[in-house]
C-alpha positions as CSV (number, residue, x, y, z in Angstrom):
1,M,0.0,0.0,0.0
2,T,1.5,3.3,-1.0
3,R,0.9,6.4,1.0
4,K,0.4,9.7,-0.7
5,I,2.3,12.5,0.9
6,E,0.3,15.7,0.8
7,K,1.7,19.1,1.7
8,T,0.0,21.0,4.5
9,I,-1.4,24.4,3.9
10,K,1.5,25.9,5.9
11,Q,4.0,24.2,3.5
12,E,2.2,25.3,0.4
13,L,1.8,28.9,1.7
14,G,5.5,29.0,2.6
15,E,6.5,27.7,-0.9
16,R,4.3,30.3,-2.5
17,I,5.7,33.2,-0.4
18,E,9.2,32.0,-1.3
19,E,8.3,31.8,-4.9
20,L,6.9,35.3,-4.9
21,L,9.9,36.7,-3.1
22,L,12.2,35.3,-5.7
23,L,10.0,36.7,-8.5
24,S,10.0,40.2,-7.0
25,G,13.7,40.1,-6.3
26,K,13.1,40.7,-2.6
27,R,14.5,38.9,0.4
28,Q,12.9,37.4,3.5
29,T,14.6,40.1,5.6
30,D,12.9,42.8,3.5
31,L,9.5,41.2,4.3
32,A,10.4,40.9,7.9
33,S,11.4,44.5,8.1
34,F,8.2,45.6,6.3
35,L,6.1,43.6,8.8
36,G,8.1,44.7,11.7
37,I,8.9,41.1,12.9
38,D,11.9,39.0,13.5
39,P,13.4,37.5,10.2
40,R,13.4,34.1,11.9
41,N,9.6,34.1,11.9
42,I,9.6,34.7,8.1
43,S,12.0,31.8,7.7
44,R,9.7,29.5,9.8
45,I,6.8,30.5,7.5
46,V,8.7,29.9,4.3
47,N,9.9,26.5,5.6
48,G,6.3,25.5,6.4
49,K,6.9,25.3,10.1
50,A,4.6,28.2,11.1
51,F,1.5,29.9,9.8
52,P,1.5,33.7,9.6
53,D,-0.9,35.6,11.8
54,V,-4.2,36.1,9.9
55,N,-3.9,39.9,10.3
56,S,-0.5,39.8,8.5
57,L,-1.8,38.1,5.4
58,K,-2.9,41.3,3.8
59,P,0.4,43.2,4.4
60,I,2.3,40.2,3.1
61,A,0.2,40.2,-0.1
62,R,0.7,44.0,-0.4
63,F,4.4,43.6,0.0
64,L,4.5,40.9,-2.7
65,R,2.1,42.9,-5.0
66,V,-0.5,40.1,-5.2
67,R,-4.0,39.5,-3.8
68,V,-4.4,37.5,-0.6
69,K,-6.1,34.7,-2.5
70,D,-3.0,34.4,-4.7
71,L,-1.0,33.4,-1.6
72,F,-3.2,30.3,-1.4
73,D,-3.5,29.4,-5.0
74,P,-3.6,25.6,-5.1
75,D,-3.4,25.3,-8.9
76,P,-0.1,23.7,-9.8
77,D,-0.5,25.0,-13.4
78,R,-1.0,28.6,-12.3
79,I,0.5,31.3,-14.4
80,M,3.0,33.2,-12.3
81,P,2.9,37.0,-12.5
82,P,5.7,38.5,-14.5
83,R,8.8,39.5,-12.6
84,L,8.2,43.0,-11.3
85,P,10.7,45.7,-11.8
86,K,12.6,46.7,-8.6
87,A,11.5,50.0,-7.2
88,P,14.2,52.7,-7.6
89,R,16.2,53.1,-4.4
90,K,16.4,56.6,-3.1
91,S,20.0,57.7,-3.0
92,H,21.4,60.1,-0.5
93,L,24.0,61.1,-2.9
94,F,23.3,64.2,-4.9
95,V,24.8,64.9,-8.2
96,R,26.3,68.3,-8.3
97,K,26.5,70.4,-11.4
98,P,30.0,70.9,-12.6
99,K,31.4,74.3,-11.9
100,K,32.1,76.5,-14.9
101,S,35.7,76.3,-15.8
102,T,37.4,79.5,-16.5
103,S,40.4,79.6,-18.7
104,V,43.5,81.6,-17.9
105,A,42.6,84.2,-20.6
106,E,39.1,84.7,-19.1
107,S,40.4,85.2,-15.6
108,A,43.0,87.7,-16.9
109,N,40.3,89.7,-18.6
110,S,38.2,89.9,-15.4
111,V,41.0,91.5,-13.4
């Protein structure tokens, strides 16, 4: 007698979150920071060892740019959303305009 091994909802949800993180180019630590929780909790969710709090499902979906129901999509033939472009990062470096260069002849004329 063969025994069919079925994945639990926790495992499927974890795999789906991991899949969406990879597609979006984001990391588990980014999600943890967004939710304000310890990154180890995200790791436990992705590994199928824990289920996220019900109230955090909507923020997780928002972070991954999907609907909540897409987190639980059981269809193995589902069409994955296209890879989303990364949001531009804000840089604290400002580009300064180059100073006008004055030639020796121009500086002599201004004297």
